[in-house]
C-alpha positions in Angstrom: -26.2 15.7 5.0 -28.7 12.9 4.6 -29.8 10.4 6.9 -27.8 7.1 5.5 -26.2 4.2 6.9 -23.0 4.9 6.1 -21.5 9.2 6.4 -17.9 11.0 7.2 -17.1 14.1 7.4 -13.9 16.0 7.2 -13.9 19.0 9.4 -11.5 22.0 10.5 -9.4 20.6 13.1 -9.3 22.0 16.7 -5.3 23.7 15.8 -7.7 26.1 13.2 -8.6 28.9 15.4 -11.1 30.6 13.0 -12.1 27.6 11.1 -12.7 24.9 13.9 -15.3 22.4 13.0 -15.9 23.7 9.3 -17.1 21.1 7.1 -15.0 20.9 4.3 -16.5 18.1 2.9 -19.4 15.4 3.4 -20.0 12.0 1.7 -22.8 9.5 3.1 -24.0 6.3 1.2 -26.0 3.2 1.8 -24.0 0.9 0.3 -20.6 0.1 0.9 -19.3 0.7 -2.6 -21.2 4.2 -3.2 -19.8 5.3 -0.1 -16.3 4.5 -0.8 -16.5 6.0 -4.7 -17.9 9.3 -2.7 -14.7 8.9 -0.1 -12.6 8.9 -3.5 -14.9 11.9 -4.9 -13.9 13.9 -2.0 -10.3 13.4 -1.9 -10.0 13.8 -5.6 -11.6 17.2 -5.8 -13.1 18.7 -2.5 -9.0 18.5 0.3 -7.5 20.7 -1.6 -4.1 21.4 -4.0 -2.7 18.4 -1.4 -4.5 15.5 -2.2 -5.4 14.3 -5.9 -6.5 10.6 -6.4 -6.6 8.2 -9.7 -8.0 5.3 -11.1 -6.6 3.3 -14.1 -8.7 0.2 -15.2 -5.5 -1.1 -17.2 -1.8 -0.4 -18.2 -2.6 1.3 -20.8 -4.4 3.8 -18.9 -0.9 4.3 -17.1 1.4 4.3 -20.1 -1.0 6.9 -22.1 -1.4 9.2 -19.1 2.8 9.2 -18.2 3.8 8.3 -21.3 8.0 6.9 -21.3 8.0 8.7 -17.4 6.1 5.9 -15.9 6.0 6.8 -12.1 7.5 4.6 -9.3 4.5 2.7 -8.3 3.8 1.5 -11.6 6.2 -2.0 -10.0 3.9 -1.9 -7.7 0.7 -3.0 -10.0 -0.4 -6.5 -9.2 -4.0 -6.5 -10.1 -6.1 -3.9 -11.9 -8.4 -1.7 -11.5 -5.4 0.7 -9.4 -6.9 3.5 -7.4 -3.3 6.0 -6.5 -4.0 8.6 -3.4 -1.2 11.3 -2.8 -1.4 14.0 -0.8 1.5 15.8 0.6 1.9 12.9 2.9 2.6 10.4 -0.2 1.6 8.2 -2.6 -0.5 5.2 -1.4 -1.6 2.3 -4.5 -4.3 -0.2 -3.9 -4.5 -2.7 -6.7 -8.3 -4.3 -7.4 -9.5 -3.2 -4.2 -13.2 -4.0 -2.0 -14.7 -1.1 -0.8 -13.7 -1.7 2.8 -10.3 -1.7 1.6 -10.9 1.8 0.3 -12.6 2.7 3.2 -9.7 2.5 4.8 -6.7 3.6 3.0 -9.5 7.5 3.1 -9.3 6.8 6.5 -5.9 5.7 7.5 -4.2 9.2 5.9 -2.7 12.2 7.3 -5.0 15.9 6.9 -3.1 18.4 8.5 -5.3 21.2 9.5 -9.2 18.5 8.8 -10.3 15.6 10.9 -11.9 12.5 9.8 -15.2 11.2 11.2 -16.9 8.1 9.7 -20.0 6.8 11.5 -21.3 2.9 10.5 -18.6 1.3 10.2 
C-alpha cells in the first residue's frame, strides 16, 4: 500500500486459523472523496459474493434497474445520488452522502471473517 494519508485493510480475522492475517482488500488515498470511492470499489468487487454496492443518480436509474419490482428501500430515498450497500447482514442506503458518511458506513459494516482497519481518520 502506498504512503497515503488515509488507508484501509480488510484482513482475515483470528477465527480463520489457516489464513489469519491475510490481506483480502486494501485502499489508500490522500483525499477523503477518493478514499470513500476506493472503499466502495473494494466493498463491491473485492470482498466476495456476500457484498454488493450500487450507486443511482436518479429515480429513473433505479426504475431502469429494477423495473416494476422496486426494492423496499426505494421508499426511503430522499435525495440523489443514492448509495446502496448490501451484505449478508442486510441493506443500507445513503442519500446524497458526504465522503465521511460513506467512510462511516463502510467502517460500521459487519464483515464476518474479515477485520477492517482504517487509519488516518
